[in-house]
C-alpha positions in Angstrom: 238.2 -103.8 -86.1 237.9 -106.1 -88.5 241.4 -106.7 -91.3 241.9 -105.4 -94.4 240.1 -107.8 -97.4 243.0 -108.6 -99.9 242.2 -109.4 -103.7 243.7 -113.3 -102.9 240.9 -113.9 -99.9 238.4 -112.6 -101.9 239.6 -114.8 -104.5 239.7 -118.2 -102.6 236.0 -117.3 -101.4 234.6 -116.7 -104.5 236.3 -120.3 -105.8 235.1 -121.3 -102.7 231.2 -120.6 -103.4 231.3 -121.5 -106.8 233.4 -125.0 -105.4 231.1 -126.0 -102.4 227.4 -123.6 -103.8 227.8 -123.7 -107.5 227.8 -120.1 -107.7 230.2 -118.3 -110.0 230.9 -115.0 -108.9 234.5 -114.9 -110.7 234.0 -112.7 -113.5 232.2 -110.1 -112.2 233.2 -106.9 -112.0 236.7 -107.3 -109.2 236.1 -103.6 -107.4 232.7 -104.0 -107.1 232.4 -107.6 -105.1 235.1 -106.9 -102.9 233.6 -103.9 -102.0 230.3 -105.7 -101.4 232.0 -109.0 -99.6 234.4 -106.3 -97.6 230.7 -104.5 -96.2 229.3 -107.8 -94.8 232.4 -108.5 -93.7 232.5 -105.4 -91.5 228.5 -105.7 -90.7 228.6 -108.8 -89.9 232.1 -108.9 -87.2 234.2 -111.9 -88.0 237.0 -112.0 -86.0 238.6 -113.4 -88.9 238.2 -113.8 -92.8 238.8 -117.2 -92.3 235.8 -117.9 -89.7 234.1 -115.7 -92.7 235.3 -117.6 -95.1 233.9 -120.9 -93.5 230.4 -120.0 -92.6 229.7 -118.9 -95.9 231.5 -121.8 -97.4 229.8 -124.1 -94.4 226.5 -122.8 -92.9 223.5 -122.8 -95.6 221.4 -120.2 -93.5 224.4 -117.1 -93.9 225.8 -118.3 -97.8 221.6 -117.4 -98.1 222.2 -114.2 -96.3 225.9 -113.5 -98.2 223.6 -114.0 -101.9 221.8 -111.3 -100.7 224.1 -109.6 -100.4 226.1 -109.6 -102.6 223.9 -109.3 -105.9 222.5 -106.7 -106.2 218.7 -106.0 -105.3 218.5 -102.4 -106.3 215.2 -102.0 -108.5 212.2 -99.6 -108.5 208.6 -100.0 -110.6 208.7 -97.9 -114.0 212.4 -96.4 -113.3 213.5 -94.5 -116.1 210.0 -93.9 -117.4 211.0 -92.5 -120.6 212.5 -96.1 -121.3 209.3 -97.5 -120.0 207.3 -94.8 -122.6 209.3 -95.9 -125.4 208.1 -99.5 -124.5 204.8 -98.8 -124.3 204.9 -96.6 -127.4 208.0 -98.0 -129.9 208.1 -101.7 -128.8 204.8 -103.1 -127.5 202.8 -101.8 -130.1 204.9 -103.9 -132.5 204.3 -106.9 -130.5 201.4 -106.5 -130.4 201.0 -107.9 -134.1 202.6 -110.9 -132.7 200.1 -114.3 -131.5 201.9 -114.6 -129.0 204.4 -112.5 -126.8 207.4 -113.8 -124.4 209.5 -111.7 -122.6 211.8 -112.5 -120.2 212.9 -110.0 -117.5 216.3 -111.7 -117.0 218.3 -110.5 -113.0 214.6 -109.7 -111.8 215.4 -108.9 -108.0 212.1 -108.6 -106.2 210.1 -108.2 -109.5 209.2 -104.1 -109.8 210.1 -104.2 -113.4 208.2 -107.6 -114.4 205.1 -105.6 -112.4 205.4 -102.6 -113.9 205.8 -104.6 -117.2 202.5 -106.5 -116.8 201.0 -103.6 -116.3 201.8 -101.6 -119.8 200.9 -105.2 -121.2 197.7 -105.1 -119.4 197.3 -101.2 -120.7 197.0 -102.0 -124.0 195.5 -105.0 -124.1 198.1 -107.5 -124.9 198.7 -108.8 -121.4 196.1 -112.0 -122.2 198.6 -113.4 -124.9 201.4 -112.3 -123.4 204.2 -115.0 -120.6 206.9 -112.8 -118.8 209.7 -115.0 -117.8 211.3 -112.7 -114.8 215.1 -114.8 -113.3 216.9 -114.2 -111.0 220.4 -115.7 -109.5 218.8 -115.3 -106.0 216.0 -117.7 -104.8 214.7 -115.1 -101.9 214.1 -112.2 -103.3 212.1 -114.4 -106.5 209.9 -115.8 -103.3 209.4 -112.0 -102.6 208.7 -111.0 -106.5 205.9 -113.8 -106.7 204.4 -112.3 -103.6 203.7 -109.0 -105.2 203.8 -106.8 -101.9 205.9 -104.1 -101.9 206.0 -101.2 -99.4 203.5 -98.8 -99.2 205.9 -95.7 -98.8 207.5 -96.9 -102.4 204.2 -96.4 -103.9 204.4 -93.1 -104.1 207.5 -92.8 -106.1 206.3 -95.7 -107.7 203.5 -94.4 -108.9 205.2 -90.7 -109.6 207.4 -92.7 -112.3 204.2 -94.5 -113.4 202.3 -91.0 -114.8 206.0 -90.2 -116.3 206.1 -93.3 -118.4 203.0 -92.2 -119.7 200.5 -94.0 -117.3 196.8 -93.6 -118.1 194.8 -94.9 -114.8 194.7 -94.7 -111.3 197.8 -96.4 -110.1 196.3 -97.5 -106.8 194.0 -99.6 -109.4 197.0 -101.9 -109.4 197.3 -103.1 -106.1 195.3 -103.6 -102.7 196.6 -101.3 -99.4 196.3 -103.2 -96.0 198.5 -101.4 -93.2 201.7 -100.5 -94.7 202.2 -103.4 -97.6 200.7 -102.4 -101.1 199.7 -106.3 -102.9 199.9 -106.2 -106.8 196.5 -108.1 -108.4 197.0 -111.1 -109.0 196.1 -110.9 -112.4 199.5 -109.3 -113.1 201.2 -111.8 -111.7 199.0 -115.1 -112.9 201.1 -113.8 -116.4 204.7 -114.0 -115.0 206.6 -117.3 -114.0 209.7 -116.7 -111.7 212.8 -119.2 -111.9 216.2 -118.7 -110.6 218.7 -119.1 -113.8 222.2 -117.9 -113.4 223.3 -115.2 -116.0 227.2 -117.2 -116.1 226.8 -120.3 -115.9 223.1 -121.1 -117.2 222.1 -122.0 -120.7 219.1 -120.1 -123.7 215.5 -121.7 -122.4 213.2 -120.4 -125.2 213.2 -118.0 -127.5 211.8 -114.1 -126.6 210.6 -111.4 -128.3 211.1 -108.8 -126.0 215.0 -109.3 -123.1 214.8 -106.9 -120.6 218.7 -106.8 -118.4 218.7 -103.6 -117.0 221.7 -102.5 -114.1 222.5 -106.1 -114.0 225.8 -106.0 -116.5 227.4 -103.1 -114.9 228.2 -105.4 -112.0 229.8 -107.6 -114.9 233.5 -107.7 -116.2 233.9 -107.0 -120.0 234.9 -110.8 -121.1 231.1 -111.6 -119.0 229.2 -108.8 -120.7 230.4 -110.6 -124.1 229.4 -113.5 -122.8 225.9 -113.0 -121.6 225.4 -110.6 -124.7 225.6 -114.1 -126.7 223.5 -115.6 -124.6 220.7 -113.2 -125.3 221.5 -113.1 -129.1 220.6 -117.1 -128.7 217.8 -116.7 -126.5 216.1 -113.6 -128.8 214.1 -114.1 -132.1 215.1 -112.2 -135.2 213.4 -109.2 -135.1 213.2 -109.1 -131.6 214.2 -106.3 -129.0 217.0 -106.6 -126.2 216.6 -103.3 -123.4 219.7 -102.6 -121.4 220.0 -99.7 -118.5 220.7 -96.4 -118.7 225.0 -97.1 -118.0 225.1 -100.2 -120.7 225.5 -101.0 -123.8 226.1 -103.1 -126.5 228.3 -101.1 -128.7 232.0 -102.7 -127.9 230.5 -106.2 -128.4 231.7 -107.8 -131.9 227.8 -109.2 -132.3 226.9 -105.5 -131.7 225.5 -105.4 -135.4 223.4 -107.7 -135.2 221.1 -105.4 -133.6 219.8 -101.7 -134.3 219.4 -98.8 -131.4 215.7 -97.4 -130.9 215.5 -94.1 -130.8 217.1 -91.9 -127.9 216.4 -95.3 -125.2 218.8 -98.6 -124.7 217.0 -100.8 -126.5 217.9 -102.5 -129.9 216.4 -104.5 -132.2 217.9 -107.9 -133.9 218.0 -107.8 -137.5 
């Protein structure tokens, strides 16, 4: 049985990660990151925390695993169908009047959200004049996202979400099934740019009309959330839209008065 991990050990480990690998998790919600570190430590049966810390610091392969486990990658296509319905009806038709649409999916994980968005844009005849920037801190999930391949047994749920979000086509027309995998049409991914971006330490890199960052900020502490909102504000064109996850809100951020919430979903428009 592994020893219990205390807060000082967690901080020492996260300082190593910042110093050696350049990833800053120090402002993440302490309880949630400690929980994930403890889970990984127990799972991988280290003799001592010192040995675990050594592996994270010095073994590149193991650090890759650490990163995958610590950054949460829970996602699905058309998650919260009401949200996608609002994008389809209230947001994208407005952006459709623009000559070009740039979208940033921040914390895109394995890409389900970026593909959902591409499908919406395709159905509104806007994909040809859009570009989706999908970014994540974790390079290995981006590799998966680029391929656009998902387990076939997930597709039933995704298809139901799609229909509930107002989808009008046969969902299976967007992918080809091969044994246990589904590969999404490359005409969707051809309008995506995947790259690593760290919300904690990297800067704004473009001006967007729409930014989606859903269910990422719940893992950050208040101060870091405010820092990220400022980054989004700097990256968003006037009258652009910012979409957050169902448990996230702009309301307590000092800059919130520059944004107006749209209807019932967690979508705000920059004034």
